[in-house]
C-alpha positions in Angstrom: 7.5 43.6 -41.6 6.3 40.1 -41.0 4.6 39.5 -37.6 5.6 37.0 -34.9 4.8 33.3 -35.3 3.6 31.1 -32.5 4.2 27.3 -32.4 1.0 25.4 -32.1 0.7 22.8 -29.4 -0.4 20.2 -31.9 2.7 20.8 -34.0 3.5 23.1 -36.9 3.1 26.9 -36.8 0.3 29.4 -37.1 0.3 33.3 -37.5 0.1 35.3 -34.3 -3.0 37.6 -34.8 -2.9 38.9 -31.2 -2.1 42.5 -32.2 -4.9 42.6 -34.8 -7.5 41.4 -32.4 -6.4 43.6 -29.5 -6.4 46.7 -31.8 -9.8 45.9 -33.2 -11.4 45.2 -29.8 -10.0 48.3 -28.1 -11.0 50.6 -30.9 -14.5 49.1 -31.1 -15.1 49.5 -27.4 -13.9 53.1 -27.5 -16.0 53.9 -30.6 -19.1 52.5 -28.9 -18.4 54.6 -25.8 -17.9 57.7 -27.9 -21.1 57.1 -29.9 -23.1 56.7 -26.7 -21.6 59.8 -25.2 -22.1 61.8 -28.4 -25.8 60.7 -28.5 -26.4 61.7 -24.9 -24.9 65.1 -25.6 -27.1 65.6 -28.6 -30.2 64.5 -26.8 -29.6 66.8 -23.9 -28.9 69.7 -26.2 -25.5 70.6 -24.8 -23.8 70.8 -28.2 -22.2 74.2 -28.8 -20.3 73.6 -32.0 -21.9 70.9 -34.2 -19.1 71.0 -36.7 -16.6 69.9 -34.2 -18.9 67.1 -32.9 -19.4 65.9 -36.4 -15.7 66.1 -37.2 -14.8 64.1 -34.0 -17.3 61.4 -34.7 -16.1 61.2 -38.3 -12.5 60.8 -37.2 -13.5 58.1 -34.7 -15.3 56.2 -37.6 -12.2 56.5 -39.8 -9.9 55.3 -37.0 -12.3 52.3 -36.3 -12.4 51.3 -39.9 -8.6 51.5 -40.1 -8.3 49.4 -36.9 -10.5 46.7 -38.4 -8.9 46.4 -41.9 -5.2 47.2 -41.4 -2.9 44.2 -41.3 -1.3 45.2 -38.0 0.6 41.9 -37.6 2.5 42.6 -40.8 3.3 46.2 -39.8 5.7 47.4 -37.2 4.2 47.7 -33.7 4.8 51.5 -33.7 2.1 52.0 -36.3 -0.6 50.9 -33.9 0.2 54.0 -31.9 -1.5 56.1 -34.5 -4.9 54.8 -33.6 -5.0 55.8 -29.9 -3.2 59.1 -30.8 -6.0 59.8 -33.3 -8.5 58.9 -30.6 -7.0 61.6 -28.4 -7.5 64.2 -31.1 -11.1 63.0 -31.8 -12.0 63.2 -28.1 -10.4 66.7 -28.1 -12.8 67.8 -30.8 -15.8 66.3 -29.0 -14.7 68.1 -25.8 -14.5 71.4 -27.7 -18.0 70.8 -29.2 -19.5 70.4 -25.7 -17.2 71.9 -23.0 -19.6 71.2 -20.1 -20.3 67.5 -21.0 -17.3 65.9 -19.4 -16.4 63.9 -22.5 -12.8 64.4 -21.5 -13.1 61.4 -19.2 -12.9 59.2 -22.4 -9.3 60.3 -22.7 -8.5 57.6 -20.1 -9.1 54.9 -22.8 -6.5 56.0 -25.4 -4.1 57.2 -22.6 -4.1 53.8 -20.9 -3.9 52.1 -24.3 -0.8 54.0 -25.2 0.7 53.2 -21.8 0.4 49.5 -22.6 1.8 49.7 -26.1 5.3 51.2 -26.0 6.5 51.0 -22.4 7.8 54.2 -20.8 7.6 56.1 -24.1 3.9 55.1 -24.5 3.2 56.1 -20.9 4.7 59.5 -21.5 2.7 59.9 -24.7 -0.6 58.8 -23.2 -0.4 60.7 -19.9 1.4 63.8 -21.4 -0.7 64.0 -24.6 -4.0 63.7 -22.7 -2.9 66.2 -20.1 -1.9 68.8 -22.8 -5.2 68.4 -24.7 -7.1 68.6 -21.4 -5.6 72.0 -20.6 -6.0 73.2 -24.2 -9.7 72.3 -24.1 -10.2 74.1 -20.8 -8.3 77.2 -22.1 -10.6 77.4 -25.1 -13.7 77.4 -22.9 -15.0 80.9 -22.2 -16.8 80.0 -19.0 -15.4 80.6 -15.6 -13.9 77.3 -14.3 -12.7 76.1 -10.9 -8.9 75.9 -10.8 -9.2 72.6 -9.0 -10.6 71.1 -12.2 -7.5 72.0 -14.1 -5.4 69.9 -11.7 -7.6 67.0 -11.0 -8.2 66.1 -14.6 -4.5 65.6 -15.5 -3.9 63.8 -12.2 -6.7 61.3 -13.0 -5.5 60.8 -16.5 -1.9 60.3 -15.4 -2.8 57.9 -12.6 -4.9 55.8 -14.9 -2.0 55.7 -17.4 0.5 54.7 -14.7 -1.8 51.9 -13.4 -2.2 50.6 -16.9 1.5 50.8 -17.5 2.3 48.8 -14.4 -0.4 46.2 -15.1 0.9 45.8 -18.7 4.5 45.3 -17.4 3.3 42.7 -14.9 1.1 41.0 -17.5 4.0 41.0 -20.0 6.3 39.4 -17.4 3.7 36.8 -16.6 3.1 36.1 -20.3 6.9 35.7 -20.8 7.1 33.3 -17.9 4.1 31.3 -19.2 5.6 31.2 -22.7 8.9 29.9 -21.3 7.0 27.3 -19.3 4.9 26.4 -22.3 8.1 26.0 -24.4 9.6 23.8 -21.7 6.4 21.8 -21.5 6.4 21.4 -25.3 10.0 20.2 -25.3 9.2 17.8 -22.4 6.1 16.4 -24.2 8.1 16.0 -27.4 10.9 14.3 -25.6 8.4 12.0 -23.8 6.7 11.3 -27.1 10.1 10.4 -28.7 11.0 8.2 -25.7 7.6 6.5 -25.8 8.0 5.9 -29.6 11.5 4.5 -29.0 10.3 2.2 -26.2 7.3 1.0 -28.3 9.6 0.3 -31.3 12.0 -1.6 -29.0 9.2 -3.6 -27.4 7.6 -4.4 -30.7 11.0 -5.6 -32.0 11.6 -8.3 -29.4 10.1 -11.8 -29.8 8.8 -12.1 -26.2 5.6 -10.6 -24.9 5.7 -7.6 -22.5 2.6 -6.2 -20.7 2.5 -3.3 -18.3 -0.3 -3.7 -15.8 -1.6 -0.8 -13.7 -2.1 -1.0 -10.0 -5.9 -1.4 -10.5 -5.3 -4.2 -13.0 -5.7 -2.4 -16.3 -3.3 -3.0 -19.2 -1.5 0.2 -20.2 1.2 -1.2 -22.5 1.2 -4.3 -24.6 3.7 -5.1 -27.4 2.9 -6.9 -30.6 4.6 -10.1 -29.5 2.3 -10.5 -26.5 -0.8 -10.0 -28.8 0.5 -12.8 -31.0 1.3 -15.1 -28.2 -2.0 -14.8 -26.4 -4.5 -15.4 -29.2 -6.3 -18.4 -27.7 -9.1 -18.5 -25.0 -8.5 -19.6 -21.5 -10.3 -22.9 -22.4 -7.4 -23.8 -24.6 -4.7 -23.4 -21.9 -3.1 -26.3 -20.1 -0.8 -26.8 -17.1 2.9 -27.6 -17.4 2.1 -31.3 -17.9 0.3 -30.5 -21.1 -2.9 -32.4 -20.2 -4.4 -30.6 -17.2 -6.7 -27.7 -18.3 -6.1 -24.4 -16.6 -9.2 -23.4 -14.7 -11.0 -20.2 -15.9 -9.5 -17.1 -14.5 -6.2 -18.8 -13.6 -4.2 -17.9 -16.7 -0.9 -16.1 -16.1 -2.3 -12.8 -17.4 -5.4 -13.0 -15.1 -3.2 -14.0 -12.1 -0.8 -11.1 -12.8 -3.7 -8.6 -13.0 -4.9 -9.8 -9.6 -1.5 -9.0 -8.1 0.1 -12.4 -8.0 3.8 -12.8 -8.8 5.5 -15.9 -10.3 8.6 -16.8 -12.3 9.0 -19.0 -15.3 5.5 -20.4 -15.1 5.1 -22.9 -17.9 1.8 -23.5 -19.6 0.6 -24.9 -23.0 -1.7 -23.3 -25.6 -3.9 -25.6 -27.5 -4.9 -29.3 -27.0 -2.3 -32.0 -27.2 -1.0 -32.3 -30.8 1.7 -31.0 -33.1 0.4 -27.5 -33.4 0.3 -26.5 -29.7 2.7 -23.9 -28.2 4.5 -23.8 -24.9 4.7 -20.4 -23.1 6.7 -19.4 -20.0 5.5 -16.4 -18.1 7.1 -14.2 -15.3 5.2 -11.6 -13.3 6.8 -9.1 -11.0 5.3 -6.2 -9.0 6.4 -2.6 -9.5 7.0 -0.2 -6.6 6.9 3.6 -7.1 9.3 6.1 -5.4 6.9 6.4 -2.5 6.9 2.6 -1.9 3.3 2.2 -3.1 2.2 -0.6 -5.5 2.5 0.7 -9.1 1.3 -2.4 -10.9 3.2 -5.2 -12.5 5.2 -6.3 -15.6 4.2 -9.6 -17.3 6.8 -11.2 -19.6 5.9 -14.1 -21.8 8.3 -16.2 -23.9 7.6 -18.9 -26.5 9.6 -21.9 -25.3 8.1 -24.5 -27.6 11.4 -25.2 -29.3 13.1 -25.6 -25.9 10.5 -28.0 -24.6 10.7 -30.0 -27.7 14.5 -30.1 -27.4 14.2 -31.3 -23.8 11.7 -34.0 -24.8 14.0 -35.2 -27.6 17.0 -35.1 -25.3 15.2 -37.2 -22.7 14.0 -39.7 -25.3 17.6 -40.0 -26.6 19.1 -40.4 -23.1 16.4 -42.9 -22.2 17.0 -44.9 -25.4 20.7 -44.9 -25.0 20.5 -45.8 -21.3 18.1 -48.6 -22.0 20.4 -50.0 -24.7 23.3 -49.8 -22.3 21.6 -51.6 -19.4 21.1 -54.9 -21.3 24.8 -55.5 -22.1 25.8 -54.1 -18.7 23.6 -56.6 -16.9 25.2 -59.4 -18.9 28.7 -58.0 -17.9 27.7 -58.1 -14.3 26.4 -61.7 -14.6 29.6 -62.9 -16.1 31.6 -61.0 -13.4 29.6 -62.8 -10.7 30.2 -66.2 -12.4 33.9 -65.4 -12.5 34.0 -64.4 -8.8 32.2 -67.5 -7.9 34.7 -69.7 -9.6 37.5 -71.1 -7.5 40.1 -70.9 -10.2 40.5 -67.0 -9.9 43.7 -65.9 -8.2 43.8 -63.2 -5.5 45.1 -60.5 -7.9 42.6 -61.3 -10.6 39.8 -61.5 -8.0 40.6 -58.0 -6.7 40.4 -56.6 -10.3 37.2 -58.5 -10.9 35.7 -57.1 -7.7 36.7 -53.5 -8.7 35.1 -54.1 -12.1 31.9 -55.5 -10.5 31.7 -52.6 -8.1 32.0 -50.0 -10.9 29.7 -51.9 -13.2 27.1 -52.0 -10.4 27.5 -48.3 -9.8 27.1 -47.6 -13.5 23.9 -49.7 -13.5 22.5 -47.6 -10.7 23.3 -44.4 -12.6 21.6 -45.8 -15.7 18.5 -46.6 -13.6 18.5 -43.1 -12.2 18.7 -41.6 -15.7 15.9 -43.8 -17.0 13.7 -42.9 -14.0 14.5 -39.2 -14.3 13.7 -39.0 -18.1 10.5 -41.1 -18.0 7.3 -39.2 -18.3 3.8 -39.8 -17.0 2.4 -42.2 -14.5 4.3 -45.4 -13.6 7.8 -44.1 -14.1 8.6 -45.5 -10.6 7.4 -49.0 -9.9 6.6 -48.8 -6.2 5.5 -52.0 -4.5 4.7 -51.4 -0.8 5.0 -54.2 1.8 4.8 -54.2 5.5 8.4 -53.5 6.7 10.4 -51.9 9.5 11.9 -48.7 8.3 14.6 -48.9 11.0 15.9 -52.1 9.4 16.3 -50.5 6.0 17.9 -47.4 7.4 20.3 -49.4 9.6 21.4 -51.5 6.6 22.1 -48.3 4.6 24.1 -46.8 7.5 26.2 -49.9 7.9 27.0 -49.9 4.2 28.1 -46.3 4.2 30.1 -46.3 7.4 33.4 -47.4 5.8 33.2 -44.5 3.3 32.5 -42.1 6.2 35.3 -43.5 8.3 37.8 -42.8 5.5 37.0 -39.1 6.0 36.9 -39.3 9.8 33.1 -38.8 9.9 31.1 -40.7 12.5 27.5 -41.8 11.7 25.4 -41.8 14.9 22.5 -44.2 14.5 21.5 -44.3 18.1 18.3 -42.4 17.2 17.0 -45.2 15.0 13.8 -46.7 16.5 11.4 -49.4 15.2 8.9 -47.9 12.8 6.6 -50.4 11.0 5.0 -49.0 7.8 3.9 -50.0 4.3 6.6 -49.1 1.8 8.8 -50.4 -0.9 12.1 -51.3 0.9 14.2 -51.2 -2.3 13.0 -47.7 -3.2 13.2 -46.3 0.3 16.7 -47.9 0.6 17.6 -45.9 -2.5 16.3 -42.7 -0.8 18.3 -43.4 2.4 21.5 -44.2 0.5 21.1 -40.9 -1.4 20.5 -38.8 1.7 23.2 -40.4 3.9 25.6 -40.6 0.9 25.2 -36.9 0.2 25.8 -36.1 3.8 29.1 -37.9 3.6 30.1 -36.6 0.1 29.4 -32.9 0.9 30.9 -33.0 4.4 34.2 -31.2 4.9 35.4 -34.2 7.1 36.1 -34.7 10.8 32.4 -34.4 11.8 29.2 -36.1 12.7 26.1 -37.3 10.8 23.0 -38.2 12.9 20.5 -40.6 11.5 17.2 -41.1 13.3 13.9 -43.0 12.7 10.7 -42.7 14.7 7.0 -43.1 14.1 3.6 -41.7 15.3 0.1 -43.0 14.8 0.0 -42.0 11.1 3.5 -41.5 9.8 7.0 -42.9 10.0 9.8 -40.3 10.1 13.4 -40.4 8.9 15.8 -37.6 9.9 19.4 -37.2 8.5 21.3 -34.4 10.1 24.9 -33.4 9.6 27.3 -30.7 11.0 28.8 -30.0 7.6 29.1 -26.7 5.7 25.4 -26.5 5.0 23.7 -25.5 1.8 24.0 -22.1 0.1 20.9 -19.9 0.4 20.6 -19.4 -3.4 20.9 -23.2 -3.9 18.2 -24.2 -1.4 15.1 -23.5 -3.5 16.6 -25.5 -6.4 17.9 -28.5 -4.4 15.2 -31.0 -5.6 15.2 -29.8 -9.2 16.2 -32.3 -11.8 19.9 -32.1 -12.8 20.7 -29.4 -10.3 24.1 -29.9 -8.7 25.3 -27.9 -5.7 29.0 -27.3 -4.8 30.6 -29.4 -2.2 32.8 -28.1 0.6 35.8 -28.4 -1.6 34.2 -26.2 -4.3 33.7 -29.1 -6.7 30.3 -29.9 -8.3 29.8 -33.6 -7.9 27.0 -36.1 -8.7 24.7 -36.1 -11.7 22.0 -33.9 -10.2 19.4 -36.6 -10.2 19.6 -38.2 -6.7 17.5 -35.7 -4.7 15.0 -35.3 -7.5 14.5 -39.0 -7.7 14.4 -39.3 -3.9 11.7 -36.7 -3.7 9.6 -38.5 -6.5 10.0 -41.8 -4.7 8.9 -40.4 -1.4 5.9 -38.7 -3.1 5.1 -42.0 -4.8 4.6 -43.4 -1.3 2.3 -40.5 -0.4 4.9 -38.8 1.7 7.1 -35.8 1.5 10.8 -34.8 1.9 11.9 -31.4 3.2 15.3 -29.7 4.0 16.4 -27.1 6.4 19.9 -25.6 6.3 22.0 -22.5 7.0 25.5 -22.0 5.6 28.0 -23.1 8.1 25.5 -24.9 10.3 24.9 -28.2 8.4 21.7 -29.5 6.9 18.7 -31.5 8.1 16.6 -33.7 5.7 13.3 -35.0 7.0 11.3 -37.8 5.2 7.7 -38.4 6.1 6.1 -41.6 5.0 2.5 -42.7 5.7 2.3 -45.9 7.8 -0.4 -47.2 5.4 0.4 -47.1 1.7 -2.1 -45.1 -0.5 -0.7 -46.0 -3.9 1.6 -48.3 -5.8 3.1 -46.1 -8.5 4.0 -42.5 -9.2 
């Protein structure tokens, strides 16, 4: 019968040779002990029947040879019992050859061996067989013997067999538990390996780079796309503007390994030219179940095509806008001539005024589009002069008051104080019109808008505060982004999404800054800070 087969941890199967090894080792140890005991008996001259001694040793030799050469794993487990049973007989012959030598103690070895082989049946055979042979050997001895020896010997043999039997059962239970746990571990490892292969195949199939960074900064997982996207040195990386080199150690991967987090961080690979590549990176920290830092995930996308499309779109819009402005300026000029003429009747004049007003508005929108789509220095022509910011702001408020009154909104300009500074009045008027105009447009109506101007030693300040619906929390971080449009109180999205972006750039062109604070339901407050002395002329 074929023996058991054990699954190897590395995969595949290998024969189980446990029974062969155990049989060989047990028999070799017993044979060595019998050989030593027999030699001692011969040396001490206590051999009474040499034929029995020789027969016992010969039987032990035959059993040992059989134990070493027999294919026990291919035989039924019961056949192994023949070896310890034969050992019982061999020790019986040795005991008969030298009754006074105490060789009977060696019966403990085959008796305990049998107790571990066949369960209760083996225990009965080992303890009972050794006990019967013990009594037969003592009955064959002609010398007067102590009756106590007839009882203690079998007790010792039986006790040793019982201890071996219990130990074998416990060991068998532990081995079964370990085998079960090993099988479970094998399945878990195999399942984890399959899942890891599936994740690796999935990550390698996507066209964006993914990197798993450990808490200590080491990279544990990196897909093929990331390796393809990050083939250049840090010296070949540039900021989002495409011309400013990224400082050594400030690449997105290095920042993510240091524990920084960022989202949609744009940078360029390679010097300016047709072969460069635009990448967008996002890094997020990972938290384990205990709330501890478990590292980070860095995702990198190739957005070269998107950036090129945006550039082409901006060029197209700028070109179209520029072409529209020339005929529109001509239209406005002729409208002004027609309005200045005294031959225009009241009805026609009203129509011409409406046309002029809308044409002027369209010209402003075209100017905003041109400014927003321009790239590089000089997109805003800022020409600072010494001017009172209060005068510019007051003029804007007066121009917007009729529109606010239509919605029952009062503009409080009592907080406007004189504030002399160097700035471009046309550009700052554009900023004020946008801020106050937005406050009117996005207000729910029946409210108040406060406009204030003040100055300190270094800066002039403009504050526009309203009690309208406020700005949604998720919209607040994107408020100054180009082409971002927030919902008004009526739920409509109005405007072209350029006003606040242009206003921020205009204020920065003056060396100042614009900030906003708002909570939903509590209105919004815009603060413009301008230096009293101009530091530049263009942005």
